[in-house]
PyMOL CGO cylinders between C-alpha atoms (Angstrom):
from pymol import cmd
from pymol.cgo import CYLINDER

trace = [
    CYLINDER, -34.27, -15.69, 23.65, -33.13, -18.09, 20.92, 0.3, 1, 1, 1, 1, 1, 1,
    CYLINDER, -33.13, -18.09, 20.92, -34.01, -21.73, 20.29, 0.3, 1, 1, 1, 1, 1, 1,
    CYLINDER, -34.01, -21.73, 20.29, -32.11, -24.43, 22.15, 0.3, 1, 1, 1, 1, 1, 1,
    CYLINDER, -32.11, -24.43, 22.15, -32.11, -28.08, 23.17, 0.3, 1, 1, 1, 1, 1, 1,
    CYLINDER, -32.11, -28.08, 23.17, -31.55, -29.09, 26.77, 0.3, 1, 1, 1, 1, 1, 1,
    CYLINDER, -31.55, -29.09, 26.77, -31.02, -32.38, 28.59, 0.3, 1, 1, 1, 1, 1, 1,
    CYLINDER, -31.02, -32.38, 28.59, -32.31, -32.25, 32.18, 0.3, 1, 1, 1, 1, 1, 1,
    CYLINDER, -32.31, -32.25, 32.18, -31.55, -34.82, 34.86, 0.3, 1, 1, 1, 1, 1, 1,
    CYLINDER, -31.55, -34.82, 34.86, -33.69, -34.29, 37.92, 0.3, 1, 1, 1, 1, 1, 1,
    CYLINDER, -33.69, -34.29, 37.92, -31.45, -34.92, 40.91, 0.3, 1, 1, 1, 1, 1, 1,
    CYLINDER, -31.45, -34.92, 40.91, -30.98, -33.82, 44.47, 0.3, 1, 1, 1, 1, 1, 1,
    CYLINDER, -30.98, -33.82, 44.47, -27.98, -31.83, 45.64, 0.3, 1, 1, 1, 1, 1, 1,
    CYLINDER, -27.98, -31.83, 45.64, -26.28, -34.97, 46.99, 0.3, 1, 1, 1, 1, 1, 1,
    CYLINDER, -26.28, -34.97, 46.99, -26.28, -36.57, 43.50, 0.3, 1, 1, 1, 1, 1, 1,
    CYLINDER, -26.28, -36.57, 43.50, -25.08, -33.46, 41.73, 0.3, 1, 1, 1, 1, 1, 1,
    CYLINDER, -25.08, -33.46, 41.73, -21.28, -33.81, 42.31, 0.3, 1, 1, 1, 1, 1, 1,
    CYLINDER, -21.28, -33.81, 42.31, -21.30, -37.44, 41.09, 0.3, 1, 1, 1, 1, 1, 1,
    CYLINDER, -21.30, -37.44, 41.09, -23.31, -36.48, 38.01, 0.3, 1, 1, 1, 1, 1, 1,
    CYLINDER, -23.31, -36.48, 38.01, -20.85, -33.70, 37.21, 0.3, 1, 1, 1, 1, 1, 1,
    CYLINDER, -20.85, -33.70, 37.21, -17.89, -36.09, 37.56, 0.3, 1, 1, 1, 1, 1, 1,
    CYLINDER, -17.89, -36.09, 37.56, -19.64, -38.54, 35.22, 0.3, 1, 1, 1, 1, 1, 1,
    CYLINDER, -19.64, -38.54, 35.22, -21.18, -36.20, 32.64, 0.3, 1, 1, 1, 1, 1, 1,
    CYLINDER, -21.18, -36.20, 32.64, -19.33, -32.92, 33.05, 0.3, 1, 1, 1, 1, 1, 1,
    CYLINDER, -19.33, -32.92, 33.05, -20.36, -29.60, 34.56, 0.3, 1, 1, 1, 1, 1, 1,
    CYLINDER, -20.36, -29.60, 34.56, -23.98, -28.58, 34.46, 0.3, 1, 1, 1, 1, 1, 1,
    CYLINDER, -23.98, -28.58, 34.46, -25.09, -25.41, 32.73, 0.3, 1, 1, 1, 1, 1, 1,
    CYLINDER, -25.09, -25.41, 32.73, -27.59, -24.73, 35.54, 0.3, 1, 1, 1, 1, 1, 1,
    CYLINDER, -27.59, -24.73, 35.54, -27.22, -23.38, 39.04, 0.3, 1, 1, 1, 1, 1, 1,
    CYLINDER, -27.22, -23.38, 39.04, -26.28, -25.73, 41.93, 0.3, 1, 1, 1, 1, 1, 1,
    CYLINDER, -26.28, -25.73, 41.93, -29.84, -26.00, 43.30, 0.3, 1, 1, 1, 1, 1, 1,
    CYLINDER, -29.84, -26.00, 43.30, -31.39, -26.90, 39.93, 0.3, 1, 1, 1, 1, 1, 1,
    CYLINDER, -31.39, -26.90, 39.93, -31.46, -30.15, 37.95, 0.3, 1, 1, 1, 1, 1, 1,
    CYLINDER, -31.46, -30.15, 37.95, -28.27, -31.10, 36.13, 0.3, 1, 1, 1, 1, 1, 1,
    CYLINDER, -28.27, -31.10, 36.13, -28.53, -29.85, 32.55, 0.3, 1, 1, 1, 1, 1, 1,
    CYLINDER, -28.53, -29.85, 32.55, -26.63, -29.60, 29.29, 0.3, 1, 1, 1, 1, 1, 1,
    CYLINDER, -26.63, -29.60, 29.29, -27.92, -26.92, 26.94, 0.3, 1, 1, 1, 1, 1, 1,
    CYLINDER, -27.92, -26.92, 26.94, -27.01, -26.54, 23.28, 0.3, 1, 1, 1, 1, 1, 1,
    CYLINDER, -27.01, -26.54, 23.28, -27.99, -23.20, 21.74, 0.3, 1, 1, 1, 1, 1, 1,
    CYLINDER, -27.99, -23.20, 21.74, -28.90, -22.76, 18.07, 0.3, 1, 1, 1, 1, 1, 1,
    CYLINDER, -28.90, -22.76, 18.07, -25.67, -20.83, 17.46, 0.3, 1, 1, 1, 1, 1, 1,
    CYLINDER, -25.67, -20.83, 17.46, -23.63, -23.94, 18.32, 0.3, 1, 1, 1, 1, 1, 1,
    CYLINDER, -23.63, -23.94, 18.32, -22.48, -26.26, 15.52, 0.3, 1, 1, 1, 1, 1, 1,
    CYLINDER, -22.48, -26.26, 15.52, -23.75, -29.11, 17.73, 0.3, 1, 1, 1, 1, 1, 1,
    CYLINDER, -23.75, -29.11, 17.73, -27.32, -27.80, 17.57, 0.3, 1, 1, 1, 1, 1, 1,
    CYLINDER, -27.32, -27.80, 17.57, -28.38, -29.89, 14.56, 0.3, 1, 1, 1, 1, 1, 1,
    CYLINDER, -28.38, -29.89, 14.56, -27.15, -33.06, 16.31, 0.3, 1, 1, 1, 1, 1, 1,
    CYLINDER, -27.15, -33.06, 16.31, -28.18, -32.17, 19.87, 0.3, 1, 1, 1, 1, 1, 1,
    CYLINDER, -28.18, -32.17, 19.87, -30.74, -34.93, 20.45, 0.3, 1, 1, 1, 1, 1, 1,
    CYLINDER, -30.74, -34.93, 20.45, -28.48, -37.75, 19.14, 0.3, 1, 1, 1, 1, 1, 1,
    CYLINDER, -28.48, -37.75, 19.14, -25.61, -36.34, 21.27, 0.3, 1, 1, 1, 1, 1, 1,
    CYLINDER, -25.61, -36.34, 21.27, -27.78, -36.32, 24.39, 0.3, 1, 1, 1, 1, 1, 1,
    CYLINDER, -27.78, -36.32, 24.39, -29.02, -39.86, 23.73, 0.3, 1, 1, 1, 1, 1, 1,
    CYLINDER, -29.02, -39.86, 23.73, -25.49, -41.14, 23.09, 0.3, 1, 1, 1, 1, 1, 1,
    CYLINDER, -25.49, -41.14, 23.09, -24.37, -39.64, 26.41, 0.3, 1, 1, 1, 1, 1, 1,
    CYLINDER, -24.37, -39.64, 26.41, -27.26, -41.27, 28.28, 0.3, 1, 1, 1, 1, 1, 1,
    CYLINDER, -27.26, -41.27, 28.28, -26.71, -44.63, 26.56, 0.3, 1, 1, 1, 1, 1, 1,
    CYLINDER, -26.71, -44.63, 26.56, -22.97, -44.59, 27.27, 0.3, 1, 1, 1, 1, 1, 1,
    CYLINDER, -22.97, -44.59, 27.27, -23.56, -43.88, 30.98, 0.3, 1, 1, 1, 1, 1, 1,
    CYLINDER, -23.56, -43.88, 30.98, -26.84, -45.76, 31.49, 0.3, 1, 1, 1, 1, 1, 1,
    CYLINDER, -26.84, -45.76, 31.49, -25.45, -48.22, 34.08, 0.3, 1, 1, 1, 1, 1, 1,
    CYLINDER, -25.45, -48.22, 34.08, -23.52, -45.54, 36.00, 0.3, 1, 1, 1, 1, 1, 1,
    CYLINDER, -23.52, -45.54, 36.00, -26.61, -43.32, 36.09, 0.3, 1, 1, 1, 1, 1, 1,
    CYLINDER, -26.61, -43.32, 36.09, -28.67, -46.22, 37.45, 0.3, 1, 1, 1, 1, 1, 1,
    CYLINDER, -28.67, -46.22, 37.45, -26.08, -46.74, 40.19, 0.3, 1, 1, 1, 1, 1, 1,
    CYLINDER, -26.08, -46.74, 40.19, -26.53, -43.09, 41.14, 0.3, 1, 1, 1, 1, 1, 1,
    CYLINDER, -26.53, -43.09, 41.14, -30.29, -43.64, 41.41, 0.3, 1, 1, 1, 1, 1, 1,
    CYLINDER, -30.29, -43.64, 41.41, -31.15, -41.87, 38.14, 0.3, 1, 1, 1, 1, 1, 1,
    CYLINDER, -31.15, -41.87, 38.14, -33.92, -43.55, 36.16, 0.3, 1, 1, 1, 1, 1, 1,
    CYLINDER, -33.92, -43.55, 36.16, -35.88, -42.71, 33.04, 0.3, 1, 1, 1, 1, 1, 1,
    CYLINDER, -35.88, -42.71, 33.04, -38.42, -40.72, 35.03, 0.3, 1, 1, 1, 1, 1, 1,
    CYLINDER, -38.42, -40.72, 35.03, -35.60, -38.34, 35.99, 0.3, 1, 1, 1, 1, 1, 1,
    CYLINDER, -35.60, -38.34, 35.99, -34.61, -37.64, 32.37, 0.3, 1, 1, 1, 1, 1, 1,
    CYLINDER, -34.61, -37.64, 32.37, -36.13, -35.10, 30.01, 0.3, 1, 1, 1, 1, 1, 1,
    CYLINDER, -36.13, -35.10, 30.01, -35.09, -33.63, 26.70, 0.3, 1, 1, 1, 1, 1, 1,
    CYLINDER, -35.09, -33.63, 26.70, -36.35, -30.13, 25.98, 0.3, 1, 1, 1, 1, 1, 1,
    CYLINDER, -36.35, -30.13, 25.98, -36.68, -28.33, 22.70, 0.3, 1, 1, 1, 1, 1, 1,
    CYLINDER, -36.68, -28.33, 22.70, -37.35, -24.64, 23.23, 0.3, 1, 1, 1, 1, 1, 1,
    CYLINDER, -37.35, -24.64, 23.23, -38.25, -23.28, 19.81, 0.3, 1, 1, 1, 1, 1, 1,
    CYLINDER, -38.25, -23.28, 19.81, -38.54, -19.63, 18.84, 0.3, 1, 1, 1, 1, 1, 1,
    CYLINDER, -38.54, -19.63, 18.84, -40.56, -19.21, 15.65, 0.3, 1, 1, 1, 1, 1, 1,
    CYLINDER, -40.56, -19.21, 15.65, -41.93, -16.63, 13.28, 0.3, 1, 1, 1, 1, 1, 1,
    CYLINDER, -41.93, -16.63, 13.28, -45.20, -17.18, 11.40, 0.3, 1, 1, 1, 1, 1, 1,
    CYLINDER, -45.20, -17.18, 11.40, -45.33, -21.00, 11.49, 0.3, 1, 1, 1, 1, 1, 1,
    CYLINDER, -45.33, -21.00, 11.49, -44.03, -23.71, 13.82, 0.3, 1, 1, 1, 1, 1, 1,
    CYLINDER, -44.03, -23.71, 13.82, -43.21, -27.15, 12.34, 0.3, 1, 1, 1, 1, 1, 1,
    CYLINDER, -43.21, -27.15, 12.34, -40.91, -29.90, 13.53, 0.3, 1, 1, 1, 1, 1, 1,
    CYLINDER, -40.91, -29.90, 13.53, -40.46, -33.61, 13.10, 0.3, 1, 1, 1, 1, 1, 1,
    CYLINDER, -40.46, -33.61, 13.10, -38.59, -36.36, 14.89, 0.3, 1, 1, 1, 1, 1, 1,
    CYLINDER, -38.59, -36.36, 14.89, -37.72, -39.61, 13.13, 0.3, 1, 1, 1, 1, 1, 1,
    CYLINDER, -37.72, -39.61, 13.13, -38.82, -43.02, 14.40, 0.3, 1, 1, 1, 1, 1, 1,
    CYLINDER, -38.82, -43.02, 14.40, -35.28, -44.21, 15.20, 0.3, 1, 1, 1, 1, 1, 1,
    CYLINDER, -35.28, -44.21, 15.20, -34.72, -41.20, 17.46, 0.3, 1, 1, 1, 1, 1, 1,
    CYLINDER, -34.72, -41.20, 17.46, -38.09, -41.62, 19.14, 0.3, 1, 1, 1, 1, 1, 1,
    CYLINDER, -38.09, -41.62, 19.14, -37.39, -45.33, 19.68, 0.3, 1, 1, 1, 1, 1, 1,
    CYLINDER, -37.39, -45.33, 19.68, -34.05, -44.54, 21.37, 0.3, 1, 1, 1, 1, 1, 1,
    CYLINDER, -34.05, -44.54, 21.37, -35.78, -42.03, 23.65, 0.3, 1, 1, 1, 1, 1, 1,
    CYLINDER, -35.78, -42.03, 23.65, -38.45, -44.58, 24.54, 0.3, 1, 1, 1, 1, 1, 1,
    CYLINDER, -38.45, -44.58, 24.54, -35.91, -47.31, 25.28, 0.3, 1, 1, 1, 1, 1, 1,
    CYLINDER, -35.91, -47.31, 25.28, -34.14, -44.97, 27.71, 0.3, 1, 1, 1, 1, 1, 1,
    CYLINDER, -34.14, -44.97, 27.71, -37.43, -43.81, 29.25, 0.3, 1, 1, 1, 1, 1, 1,
    CYLINDER, -37.43, -43.81, 29.25, -36.70, -40.19, 28.35, 0.3, 1, 1, 1, 1, 1, 1,
    CYLINDER, -36.70, -40.19, 28.35, -39.53, -37.65, 28.17, 0.3, 1, 1, 1, 1, 1, 1,
    CYLINDER, -39.53, -37.65, 28.17, -39.50, -35.24, 25.22, 0.3, 1, 1, 1, 1, 1, 1,
    CYLINDER, -39.50, -35.24, 25.22, -40.76, -31.76, 26.11, 0.3, 1, 1, 1, 1, 1, 1,
    CYLINDER, -40.76, -31.76, 26.11, -41.39, -29.10, 23.46, 0.3, 1, 1, 1, 1, 1, 1,
    CYLINDER, -41.39, -29.10, 23.46, -42.08, -25.46, 24.19, 0.3, 1, 1, 1, 1, 1, 1,
    CYLINDER, -42.08, -25.46, 24.19, -42.70, -23.05, 21.30, 0.3, 1, 1, 1, 1, 1, 1,
    CYLINDER, -42.70, -23.05, 21.30, -42.93, -19.32, 21.50, 0.3, 1, 1, 1, 1, 1, 1,
    CYLINDER, -42.93, -19.32, 21.50, -43.38, -16.62, 18.89, 0.3, 1, 1, 1, 1, 1, 1,
    CYLINDER, -43.38, -16.62, 18.89, -40.44, -14.25, 18.43, 0.3, 1, 1, 1, 1, 1, 1,
]
cmd.load_cgo(trace, "trace")
């Protein structure tokens, strides 16, 4: 398994079609939360978190109308490492996450 970023929106199956019309198709199965995953092989990988936050900001009001709130949003960084695991997130990015109520989840595993 390689490293990737993922935006998860916890939703029920009734919300799923509206989320897909608004945000695009999910990369998860129909009975799972809506998600958008960007793998490390993608050129978007280095800008994944700003892309996710821009998407959420652009659709903040529409998401609220669908009943999606900050507690339903999580950004995941799944990081495969060798020998040492380091990462940093700048204050502007962290502030944007906080303003949207998004939870940042990090899971590291050794290759």
